[in-house]
All heavy atoms as a GROMACS GRO file, in nm:
protein
  616
    1MET      N    1   4.983  -4.448   5.082
    1MET     CA    2   4.951  -4.515   4.958
    1MET      C    3   4.976  -4.420   4.841
    1MET      O    4   4.944  -4.303   4.847
    1MET     CB    5   4.804  -4.557   4.960
    1MET     CG    6   4.760  -4.631   4.839
    1MET     SD    7   4.595  -4.694   4.868
    1MET     CE    8   4.530  -4.678   4.707
    2ARG      N    9   5.034  -4.470   4.738
    2ARG     CA   10   5.054  -4.386   4.619
    2ARG      C   11   4.974  -4.442   4.502
    2ARG      O   12   4.945  -4.560   4.496
    2ARG     CB   13   5.202  -4.376   4.584
    2ARG     CG   14   5.260  -4.505   4.539
    2ARG     CD   15   5.407  -4.488   4.503
    2ARG     NE   16   5.464  -4.620   4.503
    2ARG     CZ   17   5.559  -4.661   4.582
    2ARG    NH1   18   5.614  -4.579   4.666
    2ARG    NH2   19   5.601  -4.784   4.576
    3ARG      N   20   4.941  -4.354   4.412
    3ARG     CA   21   4.856  -4.390   4.299
    3ARG      C   22   4.903  -4.314   4.176
    3ARG      O   23   4.934  -4.195   4.185
    3ARG     CB   24   4.713  -4.353   4.333
    3ARG     CG   25   4.612  -4.388   4.231
    3ARG     CD   26   4.476  -4.351   4.278
    3ARG     NE   27   4.455  -4.415   4.409
    3ARG     CZ   28   4.338  -4.423   4.467
    3ARG    NH1   29   4.233  -4.371   4.411
    3ARG    NH2   30   4.326  -4.482   4.584
    4ILE      N   31   4.908  -4.378   4.063
    4ILE     CA   32   4.943  -4.311   3.939
    4ILE      C   33   4.824  -4.228   3.894
    4ILE      O   34   4.714  -4.279   3.878
    4ILE     CB   35   4.983  -4.412   3.829
    4ILE    CG1   36   5.109  -4.486   3.872
    4ILE    CG2   37   5.002  -4.342   3.696
    4ILE    CD1   38   5.147  -4.599   3.780
    5VAL      N   39   4.849  -4.100   3.875
    5VAL     CA   40   4.743  -4.009   3.834
    5VAL      C   41   4.738  -3.999   3.681
    5VAL      O   42   4.631  -4.003   3.621
    5VAL     CB   43   4.764  -3.868   3.895
    5VAL    CG1   44   4.659  -3.772   3.846
    5VAL    CG2   45   4.762  -3.878   4.046
    6SER      N   46   4.853  -3.989   3.618
    6SER     CA   47   4.860  -3.987   3.473
    6SER      C   48   4.998  -4.038   3.430
    6SER      O   49   5.094  -4.031   3.506
    6SER     CB   50   4.833  -3.847   3.417
    6SER     OG   51   4.931  -3.756   3.462
    7ALA      N   52   5.006  -4.089   3.306
    7ALA     CA   53   5.132  -4.145   3.258
    7ALA      C   54   5.133  -4.150   3.106
    7ALA      O   55   5.029  -4.157   3.041
    7ALA     CB   56   5.152  -4.286   3.314
    8CYS      N   57   5.254  -4.147   3.051
    8CYS     CA   58   5.270  -4.169   2.908
    8CYS      C   59   5.410  -4.223   2.882
    8CYS      O   60   5.498  -4.219   2.968
    8CYS     CB   61   5.243  -4.042   2.827
    8CYS     SG   62   5.380  -3.929   2.815
    9LEU      N   63   5.431  -4.273   2.761
    9LEU     CA   64   5.561  -4.324   2.718
    9LEU      C   65   5.614  -4.232   2.608
    9LEU      O   66   5.539  -4.185   2.523
    9LEU     CB   67   5.547  -4.464   2.659
    9LEU     CG   68   5.508  -4.576   2.753
    9LEU    CD1   69   5.484  -4.703   2.673
    9LEU    CD2   70   5.616  -4.599   2.856
   10LEU      N   71   5.744  -4.211   2.611
   10LEU     CA   72   5.810  -4.141   2.502
   10LEU      C   73   5.897  -4.244   2.433
   10LEU      O   74   5.982  -4.306   2.496
   10LEU     CB   75   5.896  -4.026   2.556
   10LEU     CG   76   5.979  -3.951   2.452
   10LEU    CD1   77   5.889  -3.884   2.349
   10LEU    CD2   78   6.066  -3.847   2.521
   11GLN      N   79   5.871  -4.266   2.304
   11GLN     CA   80   5.944  -4.368   2.230
   11GLN      C   81   6.007  -4.308   2.105
   11GLN      O   82   5.952  -4.217   2.045
   11GLN     CB   83   5.850  -4.481   2.186
   11GLN     CG   84   5.792  -4.560   2.299
   11GLN     CD   85   5.702  -4.671   2.250
   11GLN    OE1   86   5.628  -4.655   2.152
   11GLN    NE2   87   5.705  -4.784   2.317
   12THR      N   88   6.120  -4.364   2.068
   12THR     CA   89   6.183  -4.334   1.939
   12THR      C   90   6.178  -4.464   1.859
   12THR      O   91   6.234  -4.565   1.901
   12THR     CB   92   6.328  -4.287   1.956
   12THR    OG1   93   6.329  -4.172   2.041
   12THR    CG2   94   6.388  -4.250   1.821
   13LEU      N   95   6.110  -4.459   1.747
   13LEU     CA   96   6.091  -4.577   1.664
   13LEU      C   97   6.164  -4.560   1.531
   13LEU      O   98   6.170  -4.449   1.477
   13LEU     CB   99   5.942  -4.599   1.636
   13LEU     CG  100   5.851  -4.611   1.758
   13LEU    CD1  101   5.706  -4.602   1.715
   13LEU    CD2  102   5.878  -4.740   1.830
   14ARG      N  103   6.216  -4.670   1.478
   14ARG     CA  104   6.282  -4.668   1.348
   14ARG      C  105   6.206  -4.764   1.257
   14ARG      O  106   6.194  -4.882   1.286
   14ARG     CB  107   6.427  -4.712   1.360
   14ARG     CG  108   6.500  -4.714   1.230
   14ARG     CD  109   6.641  -4.769   1.249
   14ARG     NE  110   6.708  -4.777   1.122
   14ARG     CZ  111   6.808  -4.698   1.087
   14ARG    NH1  112   6.854  -4.609   1.171
   14ARG    NH2  113   6.863  -4.710   0.969
   15PHE      N  114   6.155  -4.711   1.148
   15PHE     CA  115   6.087  -4.791   1.047
   15PHE      C  116   6.184  -4.808   0.930
   15PHE      O  117   6.218  -4.713   0.860
   15PHE     CB  118   5.958  -4.721   1.001
   15PHE     CG  119   5.855  -4.709   1.111
   15PHE    CD1  120   5.850  -4.596   1.192
   15PHE    CD2  121   5.765  -4.811   1.134
   15PHE    CE1  122   5.756  -4.585   1.293
   15PHE    CE2  123   5.671  -4.800   1.236
   15PHE     CZ  124   5.666  -4.688   1.315
   16ASP      N  125   6.231  -4.932   0.911
   16ASP     CA  126   6.334  -4.962   0.812
   16ASP      C  127   6.274  -4.993   0.675
   16ASP      O  128   6.154  -5.008   0.660
   16ASP     CB  129   6.419  -5.081   0.858
   16ASP     CG  130   6.510  -5.046   0.974
   16ASP    OD1  131   6.570  -4.936   0.970
   16ASP    OD2  132   6.522  -5.127   1.066
   17THR      N  133   6.365  -5.008   0.579
   17THR     CA  134   6.326  -5.038   0.441
   17THR      C  135   6.361  -5.182   0.403
   17THR      O  136   6.380  -5.211   0.286
   17THR     CB  137   6.397  -4.941   0.345
   17THR    OG1  138   6.539  -4.952   0.364
   17THR    CG2  139   6.353  -4.800   0.365
   18PHE      N  140   6.370  -5.271   0.502
   18PHE     CA  141   6.402  -5.411   0.474
   18PHE      C  142   6.300  -5.474   0.380
   18PHE      O  143   6.180  -5.448   0.389
   18PHE     CB  144   6.406  -5.494   0.602
   18PHE     CG  145   6.522  -5.460   0.692
   18PHE    CD1  146   6.501  -5.430   0.824
   18PHE    CD2  147   6.652  -5.458   0.644
   18PHE    CE1  148   6.606  -5.399   0.909
   18PHE    CE2  149   6.758  -5.427   0.726
   18PHE     CZ  150   6.735  -5.398   0.858
   19ASN      N  151   6.349  -5.559   0.289
   19ASN     CA  152   6.263  -5.635   0.196
   19ASN      C  153   6.167  -5.545   0.118
   19ASN      O  154   6.053  -5.583   0.091
   19ASN     CB  155   6.184  -5.743   0.271
   19ASN     CG  156   6.274  -5.844   0.337
   19ASN    OD1  157   6.380  -5.878   0.285
   19ASN    ND2  158   6.234  -5.892   0.453
   20GLY      N  159   6.212  -5.424   0.087
   20GLY     CA  160   6.131  -5.334   0.006
   20GLY      C  161   6.012  -5.272   0.078
   20GLY      O  162   5.921  -5.220   0.013
   21SER      N  163   6.009  -5.278   0.210
   21SER     CA  164   5.896  -5.219   0.282
   21SER      C  165   5.902  -5.066   0.276
   21SER      O  166   6.008  -5.006   0.264
   21SER     CB  167   5.894  -5.266   0.428
   21SER     OG  168   6.009  -5.223   0.495
   22ASN      N  169   5.787  -5.005   0.285
   22ASN     CA  170   5.774  -4.860   0.278
   22ASN      C  171   5.759  -4.806   0.421
   22ASN      O  172   5.657  -4.832   0.485
   22ASN     CB  173   5.652  -4.824   0.194
   22ASN     CG  174   5.630  -4.677   0.181
   22ASN    OD1  175   5.688  -4.597   0.253
   22ASN    ND2  176   5.545  -4.639   0.087
   23PRO      N  177   5.858  -4.731   0.471
   23PRO     CA  178   5.851  -4.681   0.610
   23PRO      C  179   5.728  -4.594   0.637
   23PRO      O  180   5.670  -4.602   0.746
   23PRO     CB  181   5.980  -4.601   0.626
   23PRO     CG  182   6.071  -4.650   0.521
   23PRO     CD  183   5.983  -4.695   0.409
   24GLU      N  184   5.688  -4.511   0.542
   24GLU     CA  185   5.570  -4.426   0.561
   24GLU      C  186   5.445  -4.511   0.578
   24GLU      O  187   5.359  -4.483   0.661
   24GLU     CB  188   5.553  -4.329   0.443
   24GLU     CG  189   5.657  -4.222   0.434
   24GLU     CD  190   5.640  -4.111   0.538
   24GLU    OE1  191   5.531  -4.100   0.600
   24GLU    OE2  192   5.736  -4.036   0.557
   25GLU      N  193   5.435  -4.617   0.499
   25GLU     CA  194   5.321  -4.708   0.508
   25GLU      C  195   5.323  -4.783   0.642
   25GLU      O  196   5.218  -4.802   0.704
   25GLU     CB  197   5.324  -4.806   0.392
   25GLU     CG  198   5.203  -4.894   0.383
   25GLU     CD  199   5.209  -4.985   0.262
   25GLU    OE1  200   5.234  -4.935   0.151
   25GLU    OE2  201   5.190  -5.107   0.280
   26GLU      N  202   5.442  -4.825   0.685
   26GLU     CA  203   5.455  -4.893   0.814
   26GLU      C  204   5.413  -4.802   0.929
   26GLU      O  205   5.346  -4.846   1.023
   26GLU     CB  206   5.599  -4.940   0.835
   26GLU     CG  207   5.645  -5.047   0.738
   26GLU     CD  208   5.571  -5.178   0.756
   26GLU    OE1  209   5.542  -5.216   0.871
   26GLU    OE2  210   5.542  -5.242   0.653
   27LEU      N  211   5.450  -4.675   0.923
   27LEU     CA  212   5.408  -4.578   1.025
   27LEU      C  213   5.257  -4.561   1.023
   27LEU      O  214   5.193  -4.557   1.128
   27LEU     CB  215   5.477  -4.443   1.003
   27LEU     CG  216   5.432  -4.329   1.095
   27LEU    CD1  217   5.458  -4.362   1.241
   27LEU    CD2  218   5.500  -4.199   1.055
   28ASP      N  219   5.199  -4.556   0.904
   28ASP     CA  220   5.053  -4.543   0.893
   28ASP      C  221   4.982  -4.663   0.955
   28ASP      O  222   4.884  -4.646   1.028
   28ASP     CB  223   5.014  -4.528   0.745
   28ASP     CG  224   4.867  -4.499   0.728
   28ASP    OD1  225   4.816  -4.407   0.795
   28ASP    OD2  226   4.803  -4.570   0.647
   29ILE      N  227   5.033  -4.782   0.931
   29ILE     CA  228   4.975  -4.903   0.990
   29ILE      C  229   4.987  -4.898   1.142
   29ILE      O  230   4.892  -4.930   1.214
   29ILE     CB  231   5.044  -5.029   0.933
   29ILE    CG1  232   5.008  -5.047   0.786
   29ILE    CG2  233   5.007  -5.153   1.014
   29ILE    CD1  234   5.092  -5.151   0.714
   30PHE      N  235   5.104  -4.857   1.193
   30PHE     CA  236   5.127  -4.845   1.336
   30PHE      C  237   5.027  -4.748   1.400
   30PHE      O  238   4.966  -4.779   1.503
   30PHE     CB  239   5.271  -4.799   1.360
   30PHE     CG  240   5.306  -4.778   1.504
   30PHE    CD1  241   5.334  -4.885   1.587
   30PHE    CD2  242   5.312  -4.649   1.558
   30PHE    CE1  243   5.367  -4.866   1.721
   30PHE    CE2  244   5.345  -4.629   1.690
   30PHE     CZ  245   5.372  -4.739   1.772
   31CYS      N  246   5.006  -4.633   1.337
   31CYS     CA  247   4.913  -4.533   1.389
   31CYS      C  248   4.769  -4.583   1.384
   31CYS      O  249   4.691  -4.557   1.477
   31CYS     CB  250   4.927  -4.402   1.312
   31CYS     SG  251   5.082  -4.315   1.345
   32ARG      N  252   4.733  -4.655   1.278
   32ARG     CA  253   4.597  -4.710   1.271
   32ARG      C  254   4.572  -4.812   1.381
   32ARG      O  255   4.462  -4.819   1.436
   32ARG     CB  256   4.571  -4.772   1.134
   32ARG     CG  257   4.533  -4.665   1.030
   32ARG     CD  258   4.485  -4.726   0.901
   32ARG     NE  259   4.604  -4.748   0.819
   32ARG     CZ  260   4.625  -4.853   0.741
   32ARG    NH1  261   4.536  -4.948   0.732
   32ARG    NH2  262   4.734  -4.865   0.671
   33LYS      N  263   4.675  -4.890   1.417
   33LYS     CA  264   4.661  -4.985   1.528
   33LYS      C  265   4.640  -4.912   1.660
   33LYS      O  266   4.557  -4.952   1.742
   33LYS     CB  267   4.783  -5.075   1.538
   33LYS     CG  268   4.788  -5.181   1.430
   33LYS     CD  269   4.912  -5.268   1.446
   33LYS     CE  270   4.920  -5.369   1.334
   33LYS     NZ  271   5.042  -5.452   1.343
   34LEU      N  272   4.714  -4.804   1.681
   34LEU     CA  273   4.694  -4.723   1.802
   34LEU      C  274   4.553  -4.666   1.805
   34LEU      O  275   4.488  -4.665   1.909
   34LEU     CB  276   4.798  -4.612   1.810
   34LEU     CG  277   4.942  -4.652   1.835
   34LEU    CD1  278   5.033  -4.529   1.829
   34LEU    CD2  279   4.958  -4.723   1.968
   35ASP      N  280   4.508  -4.616   1.690
   35ASP     CA  281   4.372  -4.560   1.681
   35ASP      C  282   4.266  -4.666   1.712
   35ASP      O  283   4.170  -4.639   1.784
   35ASP     CB  284   4.345  -4.502   1.542
   35ASP     CG  285   4.425  -4.375   1.515
   35ASP    OD1  286   4.466  -4.308   1.612
   35ASP    OD2  287   4.447  -4.344   1.396
   36SER      N  288   4.285  -4.787   1.658
   36SER     CA  289   4.185  -4.892   1.680
   36SER      C  290   4.180  -4.935   1.827
   36SER      O  291   4.075  -4.977   1.876
   36SER     CB  292   4.213  -5.013   1.591
   36SER     OG  293   4.329  -5.082   1.634
   37LYS      N  294   4.293  -4.922   1.898
   37LYS     CA  295   4.296  -4.954   2.041
   37LYS      C  296   4.258  -4.833   2.127
   37LYS      O  297   4.259  -4.841   2.248
   37LYS     CB  298   4.437  -5.000   2.081
   37LYS     CG  299   4.477  -5.130   2.018
   37LYS     CD  300   4.620  -5.166   2.057
   37LYS     CE  301   4.667  -5.289   1.986
   37LYS     NZ  302   4.806  -5.320   2.018
   38ARG      N  303   4.229  -4.722   2.060
   38ARG     CA  304   4.193  -4.596   2.127
   38ARG      C  305   4.304  -4.548   2.220
   38ARG      O  306   4.278  -4.495   2.328
   38ARG     CB  307   4.061  -4.608   2.201
   38ARG     CG  308   3.945  -4.631   2.107
   38ARG     CD  309   3.814  -4.621   2.178
   38ARG     NE  310   3.708  -4.625   2.078
   38ARG     CZ  311   3.609  -4.712   2.081
   38ARG    NH1  312   3.602  -4.801   2.178
   38ARG    NH2  313   3.518  -4.710   1.988
   39THR      N  314   4.427  -4.567   2.176
   39THR     CA  315   4.544  -4.520   2.250
   39THR      C  316   4.575  -4.378   2.203
   39THR      O  317   4.591  -4.354   2.083
   39THR     CB  318   4.666  -4.610   2.222
   39THR    OG1  319   4.634  -4.744   2.262
   39THR    CG2  320   4.788  -4.563   2.298
   40GLU      N  321   4.582  -4.285   2.298
   40GLU     CA  322   4.616  -4.148   2.263
   40GLU      C  323   4.765  -4.142   2.228
   40GLU      O  324   4.846  -4.208   2.291
   40GLU     CB  325   4.589  -4.054   2.380
   40GLU     CG  326   4.442  -4.037   2.412
   40GLU     CD  327   4.424  -3.936   2.524
   40GLU    OE1  328   4.484  -3.827   2.516
   40GLU    OE2  329   4.351  -3.969   2.618
   41TYR      N  330   4.800  -4.061   2.128
   41TYR     CA  331   4.940  -4.044   2.092
   41TYR      C  332   4.960  -3.910   2.021
   41TYR      O  333   4.867  -3.852   1.967
   41TYR     CB  334   4.989  -4.159   2.004
   41TYR     CG  335   4.925  -4.165   1.867
   41TYR    CD1  336   4.984  -4.103   1.758
   41TYR    CD2  337   4.805  -4.231   1.848
   41TYR    CE1  338   4.925  -4.108   1.633
   41TYR    CE2  339   4.745  -4.236   1.725
   41TYR     CZ  340   4.806  -4.174   1.616
   41TYR     OH  341   4.747  -4.178   1.493
   42VAL      N  342   5.085  -3.863   2.026
   42VAL     CA  343   5.125  -3.742   1.956
   42VAL      C  344   5.260  -3.770   1.891
   42VAL      O  345   5.353  -3.816   1.959
   42VAL     CB  346   5.139  -3.622   2.054
   42VAL    CG1  347   5.198  -3.501   1.982
   42VAL    CG2  348   5.006  -3.587   2.117
   43ILE      N  349   5.272  -3.745   1.762
   43ILE     CA  350   5.400  -3.759   1.694
   43ILE      C  351   5.476  -3.629   1.714
   43ILE      O  352   5.433  -3.524   1.668
   43ILE     CB  353   5.382  -3.792   1.545
   43ILE    CG1  354   5.315  -3.929   1.531
   43ILE    CG2  355   5.515  -3.788   1.472
   43ILE    CD1  356   5.282  -3.969   1.390
   44GLU      N  357   5.588  -3.637   1.787
   44GLU     CA  358   5.668  -3.519   1.818
   44GLU      C  359   5.761  -3.481   1.703
   44GLU      O  360   5.781  -3.365   1.675
   44GLU     CB  361   5.752  -3.542   1.943
   44GLU     CG  362   5.673  -3.541   2.070
   44GLU     CD  363   5.763  -3.539   2.191
   44GLU    OE1  364   5.884  -3.565   2.180
   44GLU    OE2  365   5.710  -3.509   2.299
   45ASP      N  366   5.822  -3.582   1.641
   45ASP     CA  367   5.922  -3.556   1.538
   45ASP      C  368   5.924  -3.673   1.442
   45ASP      O  369   5.908  -3.788   1.482
   45ASP     CB  370   6.060  -3.537   1.602
   45ASP     CG  371   6.167  -3.500   1.502
   45ASP    OD1  372   6.139  -3.415   1.416
   45ASP    OD2  373   6.278  -3.555   1.511
   46LYS      N  374   5.944  -3.643   1.314
   46LYS     CA  375   5.954  -3.747   1.212
   46LYS      C  376   6.059  -3.702   1.112
   46LYS      O  377   6.051  -3.592   1.059
   46LYS     CB  378   5.817  -3.764   1.145
   46LYS     CG  379   5.813  -3.868   1.038
   46LYS     CD  380   5.671  -3.897   0.992
   46LYS     CE  381   5.621  -3.791   0.898
   46LYS     NZ  382   5.495  -3.830   0.830
   47ARG      N  383   6.160  -3.786   1.092
   47ARG     CA  384   6.264  -3.749   0.995
   47ARG      C  385   6.308  -3.871   0.916
   47ARG      O  386   6.310  -3.983   0.965
   47ARG     CB  387   6.382  -3.683   1.063
   47ARG     CG  388   6.467  -3.770   1.148
   47ARG     CD  389   6.589  -3.692   1.204
   47ARG     NE  390   6.684  -3.781   1.259
   47ARG     CZ  391   6.682  -3.831   1.381
   47ARG    NH1  392   6.585  -3.798   1.462
   47ARG    NH2  393   6.775  -3.915   1.423
   48LYS      N  394   6.343  -3.845   0.791
   48LYS     CA  395   6.387  -3.950   0.700
   48LYS      C  396   6.540  -3.955   0.701
   48LYS      O  397   6.606  -3.852   0.691
   48LYS     CB  398   6.336  -3.920   0.560
   48LYS     CG  399   6.338  -4.037   0.469
   48LYS     CD  400   6.227  -4.024   0.368
   48LYS     CE  401   6.202  -4.159   0.307
   48LYS     NZ  402   6.066  -4.193   0.297
   49GLU      N  403   6.595  -4.075   0.714
   49GLU     CA  404   6.739  -4.096   0.714
   49GLU      C  405   6.788  -4.112   0.570
   49GLU      O  406   6.709  -4.135   0.478
   49GLU     CB  407   6.774  -4.221   0.796
   49GLU     CG  408   6.739  -4.209   0.943
   49GLU     CD  409   6.830  -4.113   1.016
   49GLU    OE1  410   6.950  -4.139   1.025
   49GLU    OE2  411   6.778  -4.010   1.064
   50SER      N  412   6.918  -4.103   0.551
   50SER     CA  413   6.977  -4.114   0.417
   50SER      C  414   6.954  -4.252   0.354
   50SER      O  415   6.950  -4.265   0.232
   50SER     CB  416   7.127  -4.083   0.422
   50SER     OG  417   7.193  -4.174   0.508
   51ASP      N  418   6.937  -4.356   0.437
   51ASP     CA  419   6.913  -4.491   0.385
   51ASP      C  420   6.765  -4.516   0.354
   51ASP      O  421   6.727  -4.626   0.315
   51ASP     CB  422   6.966  -4.597   0.481
   51ASP     CG  423   6.893  -4.598   0.615
   51ASP    OD1  424   6.808  -4.509   0.639
   51ASP    OD2  425   6.923  -4.688   0.696
   52GLY      N  426   6.681  -4.416   0.374
   52GLY     CA  427   6.538  -4.428   0.345
   52GLY      C  428   6.453  -4.465   0.465
   52GLY      O  429   6.331  -4.462   0.457
   53SER      N  430   6.516  -4.501   0.576
   53SER     CA  431   6.439  -4.537   0.696
   53SER      C  432   6.378  -4.410   0.757
   53SER      O  433   6.417  -4.298   0.725
   53SER     CB  434   6.526  -4.610   0.797
   53SER     OG  435   6.631  -4.527   0.840
   54LEU      N  436   6.285  -4.431   0.846
   54LEU     CA  437   6.211  -4.321   0.907
   54LEU      C  438   6.229  -4.330   1.059
   54LEU      O  439   6.208  -4.435   1.118
   54LEU     CB  440   6.063  -4.335   0.870
   54LEU     CG  441   5.969  -4.221   0.895
   54LEU    CD1  442   6.011  -4.098   0.817
   54LEU    CD2  443   5.828  -4.260   0.855
   55ILE      N  444   6.271  -4.219   1.121
   55ILE     CA  445   6.287  -4.211   1.265
   55ILE      C  446   6.172  -4.126   1.319
   55ILE      O  447   6.152  -4.013   1.274
   55ILE     CB  448   6.422  -4.148   1.305
   55ILE    CG1  449   6.539  -4.223   1.243
   55ILE    CG2  450   6.435  -4.138   1.457
   55ILE    CD1  451   6.559  -4.363   1.295
   56VAL      N  452   6.097  -4.181   1.415
   56VAL     CA  453   5.978  -4.114   1.467
   56VAL      C  454   5.986  -4.109   1.620
   56VAL      O  455   6.009  -4.211   1.684
   56VAL     CB  456   5.849  -4.188   1.424
   56VAL    CG1  457   5.726  -4.121   1.483
   56VAL    CG2  458   5.840  -4.196   1.274
   57ARG      N  459   5.967  -3.989   1.677
   57ARG     CA  460   5.952  -3.973   1.823
   57ARG      C  461   5.804  -3.957   1.850
   57ARG      O  462   5.738  -3.872   1.790
   57ARG     CB  463   6.027  -3.850   1.873
   57ARG     CG  464   6.174  -3.872   1.890
   57ARG     CD  465   6.244  -3.748   1.941
   57ARG     NE  466   6.180  -3.691   2.058
   57ARG     CZ  467   6.231  -3.694   2.181
   57ARG    NH1  468   6.347  -3.752   2.202
   57ARG    NH2  469   6.169  -3.638   2.282
   58ILE      N  470   5.753  -4.039   1.941
   58ILE     CA  471   5.610  -4.040   1.968
   58ILE      C  472   5.585  -4.046   2.119
   58ILE      O  473   5.656  -4.114   2.191
   58ILE     CB  474   5.543  -4.160   1.896
   58ILE    CG1  475   5.392  -4.157   1.907
   58ILE    CG2  476   5.598  -4.292   1.945
   58ILE    CD1  477   5.322  -4.258   1.820
   59ARG      N  478   5.488  -3.967   2.163
   59ARG     CA  479   5.438  -3.975   2.300
   59ARG      C  480   5.307  -4.051   2.292
   59ARG      O  481   5.220  -4.016   2.214
   59ARG     CB  482   5.408  -3.836   2.356
   59ARG     CG  483   5.522  -3.773   2.428
   59ARG     CD  484   5.484  -3.640   2.486
   59ARG     NE  485   5.473  -3.543   2.376
   59ARG     CZ  486   5.384  -3.446   2.370
   59ARG    NH1  487   5.298  -3.427   2.467
   59ARG    NH2  488   5.381  -3.365   2.268
   60LYS      N  489   5.294  -4.158   2.374
   60LYS     CA  490   5.169  -4.233   2.369
   60LYS      C  491   5.123  -4.273   2.508
   60LYS      O  492   5.202  -4.281   2.601
   60LYS     CB  493   5.180  -4.355   2.278
   60LYS     CG  494   5.266  -4.466   2.328
   60LYS     CD  495   5.263  -4.582   2.229
   60LYS     CE  496   5.322  -4.704   2.292
   60LYS     NZ  497   5.312  -4.820   2.208
   61GLN      N  498   4.995  -4.295   2.517
   61GLN     CA  499   4.931  -4.332   2.642
   61GLN      C  500   4.988  -4.462   2.694
   61GLN      O  501   5.012  -4.556   2.618
   61GLN     CB  502   4.781  -4.347   2.616
   61GLN     CG  503   4.697  -4.376   2.736
   61GLN     CD  504   4.550  -4.383   2.700
   61GLN    OE1  505   4.512  -4.397   2.583
   61GLN    NE2  506   4.466  -4.372   2.799
   62TYR      N  507   5.011  -4.467   2.824
   62TYR     CA  508   5.061  -4.588   2.889
   62TYR      C  509   4.944  -4.663   2.950
   62TYR      O  510   4.873  -4.610   3.036
   62TYR     CB  511   5.164  -4.552   2.996
   62TYR     CG  512   5.219  -4.670   3.071
   62TYR    CD1  513   5.300  -4.763   3.007
   62TYR    CD2  514   5.188  -4.690   3.204
   62TYR    CE1  515   5.350  -4.872   3.073
   62TYR    CE2  516   5.238  -4.800   3.272
   62TYR     CZ  517   5.319  -4.890   3.207
   62TYR     OH  518   5.368  -4.999   3.274
   63ASN      N  519   4.924  -4.786   2.904
   63ASN     CA  520   4.810  -4.869   2.946
   63ASN      C  521   4.682  -4.786   2.934
   63ASN      O  522   4.659  -4.724   2.832
   63ASN     CB  523   4.830  -4.924   3.087
   63ASN     CG  524   4.941  -5.027   3.092
   63ASN    OD1  525   4.978  -5.085   2.990
   63ASN    ND2  526   4.996  -5.050   3.209
   64ALA      N  527   4.598  -4.785   3.034
   64ALA     CA  528   4.474  -4.708   3.025
   64ALA      C  529   4.476  -4.587   3.117
   64ALA      O  530   4.372  -4.530   3.148
   64ALA     CB  531   4.356  -4.798   3.060
   65TYR      N  532   4.597  -4.546   3.159
   65TYR     CA  533   4.607  -4.431   3.248
   65TYR      C  534   4.569  -4.303   3.175
   65TYR      O  535   4.585  -4.291   3.053
   65TYR     CB  536   4.750  -4.416   3.301
   65TYR     CG  537   4.791  -4.526   3.396
   65TYR    CD1  538   4.890  -4.617   3.360
   65TYR    CD2  539   4.730  -4.540   3.520
   65TYR    CE1  540   4.928  -4.718   3.446
   65TYR    CE2  541   4.767  -4.641   3.606
   65TYR     CZ  542   4.866  -4.730   3.569
   65TYR     OH  543   4.903  -4.830   3.654
   66LYS      N  544   4.523  -4.206   3.251
   66LYS     CA  545   4.495  -4.074   3.195
   66LYS      C  546   4.625  -4.012   3.146
   66LYS      O  547   4.733  -4.045   3.194
   66LYS     CB  548   4.431  -3.984   3.301
   66LYS     CG  549   4.295  -4.030   3.345
   66LYS     CD  550   4.240  -3.936   3.449
   66LYS     CE  551   4.107  -3.986   3.498
   66LYS     NZ  552   4.051  -3.902   3.603
   67THR      N  553   4.614  -3.921   3.052
   67THR     CA  554   4.733  -3.855   2.996
   67THR      C  555   4.732  -3.705   3.024
   67THR      O  556   4.791  -3.628   2.950
   67THR     CB  557   4.742  -3.880   2.845
   67THR    OG1  558   4.622  -3.832   2.784
   67THR    CG2  559   4.762  -4.025   2.813
   68THR      N  560   4.667  -3.666   3.130
   68THR     CA  561   4.653  -3.525   3.164
   68THR      C  562   4.788  -3.453   3.162
   68THR      O  563   4.881  -3.491   3.232
   68THR     CB  564   4.590  -3.511   3.305
   68THR    OG1  565   4.471  -3.589   3.310
   68THR    CG2  566   4.559  -3.366   3.336
   69GLY      N  567   4.799  -3.351   3.077
   69GLY     CA  568   4.919  -3.271   3.069
   69GLY      C  569   5.027  -3.325   2.976
   69GLY      O  570   5.119  -3.255   2.940
   70TYR      N  571   5.016  -3.451   2.934
   70TYR     CA  572   5.119  -3.510   2.850
   70TYR      C  573   5.093  -3.494   2.701
   70TYR      O  574   5.184  -3.488   2.621
   70TYR     CB  575   5.135  -3.660   2.879
   70TYR     CG  576   5.202  -3.690   3.009
   70TYR    CD1  577   5.131  -3.749   3.113
   70TYR    CD2  578   5.337  -3.663   3.028
   70TYR    CE1  579   5.193  -3.777   3.234
   70TYR    CE2  580   5.399  -3.692   3.148
   70TYR     CZ  581   5.327  -3.749   3.249
   70TYR     OH  582   5.389  -3.778   3.368
   71MET      N  583   4.969  -3.492   2.662
   71MET     CA  584   4.937  -3.491   2.521
   71MET      C  585   4.916  -3.350   2.465
   71MET      O  586   4.882  -3.335   2.348
   71MET     CB  587   4.812  -3.575   2.493
   71MET     CG  588   4.831  -3.720   2.522
   71MET     SD  589   4.964  -3.790   2.421
   71MET     CE  590   5.011  -3.928   2.520
   72ASP      N  591   4.938  -3.249   2.546
   72ASP     CA  592   4.926  -3.112   2.497
   72ASP      C  593   5.038  -3.087   2.398
   72ASP      O  594   5.153  -3.121   2.422
   72ASP     CB  595   4.938  -3.012   2.612
   72ASP     CG  596   4.833  -3.034   2.719
   72ASP    OD1  597   4.724  -3.086   2.685
   72ASP    OD2  598   4.859  -3.000   2.836
   73GLU      N  599   5.005  -3.028   2.284
   73GLU     CA  600   5.106  -2.995   2.184
   73GLU      C  601   5.204  -2.895   2.241
   73GLU      O  602   5.164  -2.803   2.312
   73GLU     CB  603   5.039  -2.938   2.058
   73GLU     CG  604   4.960  -3.038   1.981
   73GLU     CD  605   5.046  -3.141   1.910
   73GLU    OE1  606   5.163  -3.111   1.878
   73GLU    OE2  607   4.997  -3.252   1.888
   74LYS      N  608   5.330  -2.912   2.212
   74LYS     CA  609   5.432  -2.818   2.260
   74LYS      C  610   5.488  -2.739   2.148
   74LYS      O  611   5.495  -2.775   2.038
   74LYS     CB  612   5.544  -2.893   2.331
   74LYS     CG  613   5.496  -2.954   2.460
   74LYS     CD  614   5.608  -3.019   2.533
   74LYS     CE  615   5.557  -3.075   2.665
   74LYS     NZ  616   5.658  -3.134   2.746
   0.00000   0.00000   0.00000
């Protein structure tokens, strides 16, 4: 029998500037939603593109699994 001991997701997200939206504000809303769900996460990289969009690499908790060893800052 096998069992998941710990897990996380690595995602690259793009926050665009469509319809005058503010990418920084969109990222803040996204992070507040993660906080409200008590999802652990670490923002690895954040960079602004020439068109004003924001590219973010984030490690986040997968479902309710433990994140042992994944959320340590590198």
